[in-house]
N, C-alpha and C positions, 0 to 999 in steps of 0.2 A: 900232219895230223893235228886237228884242233882239239884242245881240251877246254871245257868250260870250267872256270874257276869262280867259286862263290866267295865273295869278300864281304866281311862285316866291318862297318865303319865304327871305330872305337867310340866316337862321340855319341853314338846311339845308346850306349850304356848297357849294363848287364841285363836289363829287362828284355831288350830286343834280342840279345844273344840267346836268352832262354827260349824266346818265341821262335827264333830261327832254328834252333836245335829241335824243338818240338815239331815245327812244321816239316822239317826234313824227315823226322821219325814218322809223322803222319803220312807223308807222301810214300815212304817206303812201305808202310803198313797197307795203304790202299792199293799200291801197285802189286802187292803180294797176292798170288792166286789162292792162298790158303786162308783168306778171311772167313771166319766162322759166322754163321747166322746167329742172331740173338736167341736165347731160350725164353720162350713165352709160356706163362702158366695162366690158365683161365679157371678160376674156382667158380663152380656153378652149383647153386642151391635153388631148388624149385619146390614150392609147397602148394597144395590145394587149399582153397579157403574153407573147404569142408573139414580140414585137419591141419592147422598151422603149426602144430607141435612136431609132427613127423614128416620129414621131407620125402617127396616123391623121388627126388634125385639129389645126390650130394657127392660130387666128385670133382677132382682136379683134372681138367682137360689140357692136353698138350697139343696145340694146333700144329698141323703138319706143314712143313716148308713146301711152298709151291714154286719157288724160283726167285732169282734175284730181280730187282727192279732197276729201272733207269739205265744210264750208260754204263759201259764196262768200268768196273772199279768203284762204282757207287755202292757204299756199304749200307744198302737198304734191301729189305727182304719181304717177300709175300708169304702169308700163311693161310691155309684153308681151315675153316671151322665147320664141323658137322657133328652135331649132337642130335641123335634120333631116339625118341622115346614114344611109347604108345600115346602118352598124354601131350607131348609137345615136341617141337623141333627147334634147334638153333642152328642157323646156317649163315654162311658169308665168308668174309676174309678179313685179315688184319695185316696191314702194311706197317713195317716197323724198321727203325734204324736205332742201334744202341749208342752210336758215337756222338758225343756232345761237342767236343772241341776238335777243330774250330768250326764245324758245321752245325748240325742240329740233331738231337735225338728226338724221335717221335713215335707215337702210337696212333694208328689211323684205322680204327675198326669200322667196318660196314657189315652190320649184322641184322638178321631178321629172326624174330621170335614168333613162333606159331603155336597157338593154344588149340590142340586137337580134342580137348576134353569137354565135358558138359558143365564143368565148374570153372570159376575164375581161378587163375593161378598167380602165385607170387614168384617173381624171378629176382634173384640176387646174384650178380655176377661181378667178379673182380678179375681184371686183366693186369698182369704184372710182368715187367721186363727189367732185368738188370741193365745198367748203363755202363759205358766205358768212356774214358777221356784221357788224353795224353798229358794234359796239364790242367791245373785248377784255374778257373776264371770266374769273375762275377757273372751270375747267370740270370736269365729271365725266363718266364714260362708263359704260355698262352694255350687256350683251349676253346674249342667250339663244338657244338653238337646240334644236329637236326634230327627230329623224330617225325615219322610218318605212321599212319594208322589206316588199316583197311579191314573189311569184313562186314557181315550183317550186324547192324547195331553195335559197332565196336566201341570199346572203352579201354583206356589206358590211364591209370592214375598212380600217383606217388604212394608209397607206403608211409605209415605214420612216422613223422619226424625224420624222413629220409628223402633226399633229393633224387631225381631221376639220374643225374650225372654228377660225379664228383671226381676230382683228381688230387693226387698226393705224390710225395716222394718220401725218402727216408727222413727228410727235414720236417715232415708232418703234412697235415691237410693244407692244400693251397686254395681251393675254391670249389664251388658247386653251381650247377645250373638247374633250373626248374625245381624250385624248392617244394616243401610240403604243401599240399592242396592243389598241385598242378593236375589238371584233368584234360584228357583228350577224348573226343567223341565225334559224332557226325558233324557237329558244328565247329569242330576245331581239330582237323585231321593232320595239320602240319604245324610244327613249332620249331624255332631255332633261336640260338643265342650264343654269345661268346664272352670271354673274360681273359684277363692277362694280369701280370704283375711281376715284381722282382722275386727272386728266389733267395731266401736267407742262406748264408753259407756259400762256399765256393764249389761244392761238389754235390752231385745227386747220385747215390749208389743204385737206386732203382726208381722206376716210374710206375704208377698204378692208376687205373681207371675203375671206378665202382659204379655199377648200374643197379637200380632197384625200382621195381614197379609191379603193379597188379594189372593183369591182362584178361579181358573177358573171353568167354568161350567162342571158338571159331574165329578169333581175331588174329591179325598179324601186325605186330609192332616192329618198326624198323628204325635203326639208328645209324647215322653216319657222323662220326666225330673225329676230332683231332686233339691230341695233347702233345705239345712240343716243349723242349727245354733247349735254349740257345744261349751262347755267350751274349752278354749285354753289349749294346753298341759301343760303349767305351772300351770294352775288352776286345771287340773286333778291331777297333782302331789300333790297338797295340800290335795286332798281327801285321798291320801295314808298317808301323814304325818308321814312317816317313821314308819308305824305300827299304823294306826289310832286307832284301838281298840286292847288293850291287853285283853286276856281272862284268867280268873281263874275259878277254880271249887271249890266250897265249899260244903262239905258234911254235911248234917243235919241228925241227927238220930231221 
């Protein structure tokens, strides 16, 4: 019978030992059938421009899990979003993974906002997800967003002093896309952009995306975006540790 023995080379130092231990823990965690999906919260506020002091809708929505994504053991999940109101609909899905180390945590919403009313509506939506990580590493973040617009004489504009898309963690605001004065209409039905940077600190306890815009009557605004937090390249190199695991085979009789 053959037993696989994992050996750690002493010259690699204690840093690699920590990484080796953490990687084994991660493998055991992913292999477990009991991985729980992340808990997503979506705070939704909608106002009519006829009365911007009293919301038409103000609730926290818990998207429903629709199944796991990717190959077996991939700690990523799909969630369905359905908010139906006489004045508007919000439909779509959010793909998400809460695990930062040593892979990537991400939020990937694909949402459509439909204005069924005769007035322009303000939409303010926050999508929040707690993260998990087996060990702290220097982190980087990246985000991208693409918006589309359809409908008769459609218009989608930013609210005053508020971008269409902004991302943050518990470390604070990280960046935003489509700043104040962004306007979409029949002459500008598709927009997209991206951004990235280092994340201060070694952990991120949660990730959040904020959306804010005004949508004209009978128009549909769609967004497909991504916000991800990953170990920095130097941190990923540590996981290799010039051959993190040496393997030997020992034969037993």
